[in-house]
C-alpha positions as CSV (number, residue, x, y, z in Angstrom):
1,X,10.3,22.7,22.8
2,X,7.6,22.9,19.8
3,X,3.9,22.6,20.3
4,X,1.1,23.9,22.2
5,X,1.4,21.7,25.1
6,X,3.4,18.8,25.9
7,X,0.5,16.3,26.1
8,X,-0.7,17.0,22.8
9,X,3.1,17.3,20.8
10,X,2.8,14.3,18.1
11,X,6.1,14.2,15.3
12,X,5.2,12.8,12.0
13,X,8.5,11.2,10.8
14,X,7.4,11.6,6.7
15,X,5.3,13.0,4.5
16,X,3.9,9.6,3.3
17,X,0.3,9.1,2.3
18,X,-0.3,7.2,5.1
19,X,1.3,9.8,7.6
20,X,-0.5,12.4,6.4
21,X,-3.6,10.5,6.7
22,X,-2.5,10.3,10.5
23,X,-1.2,13.6,11.0
24,X,-4.7,14.8,9.8
25,X,-7.4,12.8,12.0
26,X,-4.9,14.1,15.2
27,X,-5.2,17.5,14.0
28,X,-8.6,17.4,13.6
29,X,-9.2,15.7,16.5
30,X,-6.9,19.1,18.7
31,X,-3.7,17.3,18.8
32,X,-0.5,19.5,18.2
33,X,1.0,17.9,15.1
34,X,4.1,18.5,13.2
35,X,5.4,16.6,10.2
36,X,9.1,16.3,9.7
37,X,9.9,15.9,6.0
38,X,13.2,15.5,4.4
39,X,12.7,17.0,1.1
40,X,13.1,20.7,0.9
41,X,9.3,21.1,-0.7
42,X,6.3,18.3,-1.1
43,X,7.7,16.5,-4.0
44,X,6.1,12.9,-4.1
45,X,7.3,10.8,-7.1
46,X,4.3,10.1,-9.5
47,X,3.5,6.5,-9.7
48,X,-0.3,5.1,-10.9
49,X,-2.0,3.0,-8.4
50,X,-5.5,0.9,-8.1
51,X,-7.7,0.8,-5.3
52,X,-11.1,-0.7,-4.5
53,X,-14.4,1.8,-3.8
54,X,-13.2,1.7,0.0
55,X,-10.9,4.4,-0.9
56,X,-13.9,6.7,-1.5
57,X,-15.6,5.9,1.9
58,X,-12.0,6.9,3.9
59,X,-10.7,10.3,2.2
60,X,-12.8,14.0,2.1
61,X,-13.3,15.6,-1.2
62,X,-10.1,17.0,-2.3
63,X,-8.2,13.5,-1.8
64,X,-11.0,12.1,-4.5
65,X,-9.3,14.5,-7.1
66,X,-6.3,12.3,-7.2
67,X,-9.0,9.6,-9.2
68,X,-7.9,9.4,-12.9
69,X,-10.5,6.4,-13.8
70,X,-12.9,3.8,-13.0
71,X,-12.3,0.3,-13.3
72,X,-15.3,-2.1,-14.3
73,X,-13.7,-5.2,-15.4
74,X,-11.0,-7.7,-15.0
75,X,-9.0,-10.0,-17.6
76,X,-6.8,-12.6,-16.8
77,X,-4.6,-14.2,-18.9
78,X,-2.1,-16.9,-18.3
79,X,-0.8,-19.5,-21.2
80,X,-3.8,-19.5,-23.7
81,X,-6.3,-18.8,-21.3
82,X,-8.6,-16.3,-20.1
83,X,-11.5,-15.6,-17.7
84,X,-12.9,-12.4,-16.8
85,X,-14.8,-10.7,-13.9
86,X,-17.2,-8.0,-13.9
87,X,-16.9,-5.2,-10.8
88,X,-20.1,-4.8,-9.4
89,X,-18.4,-1.4,-7.5
90,X,-15.4,0.2,-9.5
91,X,-11.7,-0.3,-8.9
92,X,-10.5,3.6,-8.8
93,X,-7.3,4.1,-10.8
94,X,-5.5,7.1,-8.7
95,X,-2.2,9.2,-8.9
96,X,0.0,9.1,-6.2
97,X,1.8,12.6,-6.1
98,X,-1.9,14.2,-6.7
99,X,-3.2,12.2,-3.7
100,X,-0.4,13.1,-1.5
101,X,-0.5,16.8,-2.1
102,X,-4.3,17.1,-1.4
103,X,-3.6,14.6,1.6
104,X,-1.0,17.5,2.9
105,X,-3.6,20.2,1.8
106,X,-6.3,18.8,4.2
107,X,-3.3,18.6,7.4
108,X,-2.5,21.6,6.8
109,X,-6.1,23.4,6.7
110,X,-6.3,21.0,10.5
111,X,-3.6,22.7,11.7
112,X,-0.5,20.3,10.7
113,X,2.7,22.1,10.5
114,X,5.3,21.0,8.2
115,X,8.7,21.4,8.4
116,X,10.4,20.6,4.9
117,X,14.5,19.8,4.8
118,X,14.2,18.0,7.8
119,X,15.9,14.7,8.4
120,X,15.0,12.4,11.1
121,X,18.5,11.4,12.9
122,X,17.5,9.6,16.2
123,X,15.4,9.7,19.5
124,X,16.1,9.1,22.9
125,X,13.3,9.1,26.3
126,X,13.6,11.8,28.4
127,X,11.3,12.6,31.5
128,X,8.4,13.8,30.1
129,X,8.5,12.6,26.3
130,X,11.1,12.1,23.8
131,X,13.7,14.3,22.3
132,X,13.7,13.9,18.7
133,X,16.9,15.0,17.2
134,X,16.9,16.3,13.5
135,X,19.3,17.7,10.5
136,X,17.4,20.6,9.4
137,X,18.7,22.4,6.3
138,X,22.4,21.2,7.6
139,X,22.0,22.2,11.2
140,X,21.1,19.8,13.6
141,X,18.1,20.6,16.0
142,X,16.4,18.9,18.8
143,X,12.7,18.8,19.6
144,X,10.1,17.2,22.2
145,X,7.3,15.2,21.3
146,X,5.2,13.1,23.4
147,X,4.8,10.4,20.9
148,X,6.2,9.6,17.1
149,X,4.6,8.4,14.3
150,X,7.0,6.8,12.0
151,X,5.7,7.3,8.9
152,X,8.9,7.2,6.6
153,X,8.5,3.6,4.5
154,X,9.9,0.6,3.9
155,X,13.1,1.7,4.9
156,X,11.7,3.3,8.2
157,X,14.4,5.1,10.4
158,X,12.0,5.5,13.1
159,X,11.6,2.1,13.2
160,X,15.1,1.4,13.3
161,X,15.7,4.0,16.7
162,X,13.0,2.4,17.9
163,X,13.9,-1.2,17.7
164,X,11.9,-2.5,15.1
165,X,13.6,-5.2,12.6
166,X,13.7,-4.3,9.0
167,X,11.0,-5.5,6.8
168,X,11.2,-6.8,3.6
169,X,10.9,-5.3,0.0
170,X,11.0,-6.4,-3.2
171,X,11.2,-4.2,-6.6
172,X,8.4,-2.6,-8.8
173,X,8.7,-1.8,-12.3
174,X,6.3,0.3,-13.9
175,X,5.9,2.3,-17.6
176,X,3.2,4.7,-18.8
177,X,2.0,3.0,-22.0
178,X,-0.3,4.0,-25.1
179,X,-3.4,2.0,-24.3
180,X,-4.1,-0.3,-26.6
181,X,-7.1,-0.3,-29.0
182,X,-8.2,-3.6,-28.3
183,X,-8.3,-2.8,-24.3
184,X,-11.3,-1.1,-23.0
185,X,-10.3,2.0,-20.5
186,X,-12.2,0.5,-17.8
187,X,-10.7,-2.7,-17.9
188,X,-7.9,-4.0,-16.0
189,X,-5.9,-7.0,-17.5
190,X,-3.8,-9.0,-15.4
191,X,-0.7,-12.0,-16.5
192,X,0.4,-14.9,-14.7
193,X,3.6,-15.9,-15.9
194,X,5.4,-17.6,-13.7
195,X,8.7,-17.8,-14.8
196,X,9.3,-14.5,-15.0
197,X,7.7,-13.6,-11.3
198,X,5.8,-15.3,-8.6
199,X,3.3,-12.2,-8.6
200,X,1.5,-10.5,-12.4
201,X,1.6,-7.7,-14.4
202,X,-0.6,-5.5,-14.4
203,X,-2.4,-2.9,-17.2
204,X,-4.1,-0.8,-15.9
205,X,-5.9,2.3,-17.8
206,X,-5.5,5.9,-16.4
207,X,-7.3,7.1,-19.8
208,X,-8.2,6.4,-23.2
209,X,-4.9,7.5,-24.4
210,X,-2.7,5.8,-21.3
211,X,-2.2,3.0,-18.9
212,X,0.2,1.7,-16.5
213,X,2.0,-1.4,-17.0
214,X,3.7,-2.8,-13.9
215,X,5.5,-6.1,-12.6
216,X,6.4,-6.6,-9.1
217,X,9.7,-9.6,-9.1
218,X,11.8,-10.5,-6.1
219,X,15.5,-9.4,-7.4
220,X,15.7,-6.3,-9.1
221,X,17.9,-6.7,-11.8
222,X,16.0,-10.0,-12.9
223,X,12.4,-8.2,-12.6
224,X,14.1,-5.4,-14.9
225,X,15.3,-7.3,-17.7
226,X,11.9,-9.8,-17.8
227,X,9.7,-6.6,-17.5
228,X,11.8,-5.5,-20.9
229,X,11.6,-9.4,-22.1
230,X,7.4,-8.7,-21.4
231,X,7.0,-5.4,-23.1
232,X,8.8,-6.2,-26.4
233,X,6.7,-9.5,-26.6
234,X,3.5,-8.2,-26.1
235,X,4.7,-4.7,-28.7
236,X,4.6,-1.8,-25.5
237,X,6.7,1.5,-26.3
238,X,7.3,2.7,-22.5
239,X,6.4,6.7,-22.3
240,X,8.0,7.0,-19.1
241,X,9.3,4.5,-16.0
242,X,8.1,4.5,-12.1
243,X,10.0,2.5,-10.0
244,X,9.9,2.0,-5.9
245,X,11.1,-0.9,-3.6
246,X,7.4,-2.0,-1.4
247,X,7.2,-3.5,1.7
248,X,6.5,-7.3,1.6
249,X,3.7,-8.6,4.4
250,X,4.8,-11.9,6.0
251,X,3.1,-11.4,9.4
252,X,1.8,-8.4,11.3
253,X,4.0,-6.1,12.5
254,X,3.5,-4.7,16.3
255,X,2.5,-0.7,14.9
256,X,3.6,0.3,18.9
257,X,6.5,0.2,20.9
258,X,7.4,2.0,24.3
259,X,10.6,4.3,24.2
260,X,11.2,5.3,28.3
261,X,7.9,6.2,28.8
262,X,6.4,7.5,25.8
263,X,5.2,5.8,22.6
264,X,6.4,5.4,18.9
265,X,3.9,4.4,16.6
266,X,4.8,3.2,12.3
267,X,1.9,3.3,9.8
268,X,1.9,2.5,5.8
269,X,4.6,0.6,4.4
270,X,6.8,1.4,7.5
271,X,4.8,-1.4,9.2
272,X,4.5,-3.2,6.0
273,X,0.6,-3.0,5.8
274,X,0.4,-4.0,2.2
275,X,-1.9,-6.2,0.6
276,X,0.6,-9.3,-0.8
277,X,-1.9,-11.1,-2.3
278,X,-3.3,-8.3,-4.9
279,X,-0.5,-5.5,-4.6
280,X,-1.8,-2.5,-3.0
281,X,-1.2,-0.7,0.4
282,X,-3.3,2.8,0.3
283,X,-6.2,1.7,1.6
284,X,-5.0,-0.5,3.8
285,X,-2.3,2.0,5.1
286,X,-5.3,4.2,5.6
287,X,-6.7,1.7,8.0
288,X,-3.8,1.1,9.8
289,X,-3.5,5.1,10.4
290,X,-6.4,5.8,11.3
291,X,-6.1,2.7,14.0
292,X,-2.6,4.4,15.4
293,X,-4.6,7.8,15.1
294,X,-7.4,6.1,17.4
295,X,-4.8,4.6,19.5
296,X,-3.1,7.8,20.8
297,X,-6.3,9.4,20.9
298,X,-7.3,6.6,23.2
299,X,-10.5,5.6,21.0
300,X,-9.5,1.7,20.7
301,X,-7.7,-0.6,18.8
302,X,-11.0,-2.2,16.7
303,X,-9.5,-0.7,13.6
304,X,-6.2,-2.4,14.0
305,X,-7.4,-5.7,14.9
306,X,-9.4,-5.5,12.1
307,X,-6.7,-4.8,9.8
308,X,-4.4,-7.6,11.3
309,X,-7.0,-10.0,10.1
310,X,-7.7,-8.8,6.7
311,X,-3.5,-8.2,6.0
312,X,-3.4,-12.2,7.6
313,X,-5.8,-13.1,5.1
314,X,-4.0,-11.5,2.0
315,X,-0.9,-13.4,3.5
316,X,-2.5,-16.6,3.3
317,X,-3.7,-16.1,-0.5
318,X,-0.2,-15.1,-1.5
319,X,1.6,-18.2,0.9
320,X,-0.6,-20.2,-1.7
321,X,0.1,-18.5,-5.0
322,X,3.7,-17.7,-4.6
323,X,4.8,-21.6,-5.3
324,X,2.0,-21.9,-8.5
325,X,3.5,-23.2,-11.8
326,X,2.2,-22.8,-15.0
327,X,-0.4,-25.2,-14.8
328,X,-1.8,-24.5,-11.9
329,X,-3.0,-21.1,-13.1
330,X,-4.3,-22.9,-15.8
331,X,-6.4,-24.3,-13.7
332,X,-7.2,-21.7,-11.5
333,X,-8.6,-20.1,-14.4
334,X,-10.4,-22.7,-15.8
335,X,-12.1,-23.4,-12.4
336,X,-13.3,-19.6,-12.4
337,X,-16.8,-20.8,-13.2
338,X,-20.0,-17.8,-13.5
339,X,-21.0,-18.6,-9.6
340,X,-17.0,-17.6,-8.7
341,X,-16.8,-14.3,-11.0
342,X,-19.6,-13.3,-9.9
343,X,-18.6,-13.5,-5.9
344,X,-15.2,-12.2,-7.2
345,X,-17.0,-9.1,-8.6
346,X,-19.9,-8.3,-6.2
347,X,-17.0,-8.7,-2.8
348,X,-14.7,-5.9,-2.4
349,X,-11.1,-7.1,-2.4
350,X,-10.7,-5.1,1.3
351,X,-13.2,-8.1,2.3
352,X,-10.8,-10.5,1.9
353,X,-11.9,-13.1,4.3
354,X,-15.9,-13.0,3.6
355,X,-14.3,-13.6,-0.4
356,X,-12.2,-16.1,0.1
357,X,-15.1,-18.2,2.2
358,X,-17.3,-16.9,-0.8
359,X,-15.2,-18.2,-3.4
360,X,-13.9,-21.3,-2.0
361,X,-17.8,-22.1,-0.8
362,X,-19.0,-21.5,-4.9
363,X,-15.8,-23.3,-6.1
364,X,-14.4,-25.8,-3.6
365,X,-11.7,-27.5,-6.0
366,X,-10.4,-23.9,-5.5
367,X,-9.7,-25.1,-1.8
368,X,-7.4,-28.1,-3.1
369,X,-5.3,-25.7,-5.4
370,X,-5.0,-23.1,-2.7
371,X,-3.4,-26.5,-0.5
372,X,-1.4,-28.1,-2.7
373,X,0.1,-24.1,-3.4
374,X,0.5,-24.0,0.1
375,X,2.3,-27.4,0.2
376,X,4.8,-26.5,-2.2
377,X,6.0,-23.4,-0.1
378,X,6.5,-25.4,2.8
379,X,8.2,-27.9,1.1
């Protein structure tokens, strides 16, 4: 048995951003925490991400070193039409591998212990907590935990072991390219091409020289083929490739299950805590991690309730957009008048309910367009 006392022993499975955030939060509060990571070292895959300014409110100084760039303007394109939105508070471009290393350092400084080359095999209840079966460098061992946190991604072994149903995933494909001469380094571009994807293509500048061009689709092979065609059409040459399968949020995944007399929790991608409207899981994943840490520390569930409302609004927006045709996107861009664009620029995308109602108040015709999308999806 590891840990100082049984009542304080928490095992976090997976060195993901949300898992490390949870571990650091619990360790700072005096819990004995250990993180199990299946890789021999902490070696996260690099990926360029865009987050809102809420990110800075969630992380400490060292994690801010993952910020590569600031975005102050969005340009939206569809079938010859375009619209621009200026942001009052800039979005942030971050590099995932830098972020995870910084979070691991913070968790370790707070007292978290790391076990690498350690694969989670399963869990069973015992009289005072949970047995956690692991494979450490080829040797099978058993740990004791008072609670377990599954932070091991969308295909979570912890979730399966504790009885959660599988989470649906979709492919994300991204290429690092040279930033086009006509694209300012503080501007993100978004293209709506519903014949290729129900989501969108994006170009997010990392610097004055480089940008990440990406797309999310529904079928991996079709997504890659459409993406390569889009790269050729726009004249982009990939410098390097990035990719992942990311979870799709369709309804709230309860983050806690009782196994025996103990609790198992999920955070981040394992709980599908992703904004499906703008496709992002860092800020919402941190909110879920903070909510789970609060639940373990018996400090209330307000954070999780707020996250559930936030993700529900994003899912409503995605349901409306998911069956849009080209003309629907043309109508959408045409309806973005000055007042509507002002709302989009002033209100953070991580305040989706407030943003949605302000946009609809300033452009009521968008409600009818969204309702049509919802009805198409239902049909």
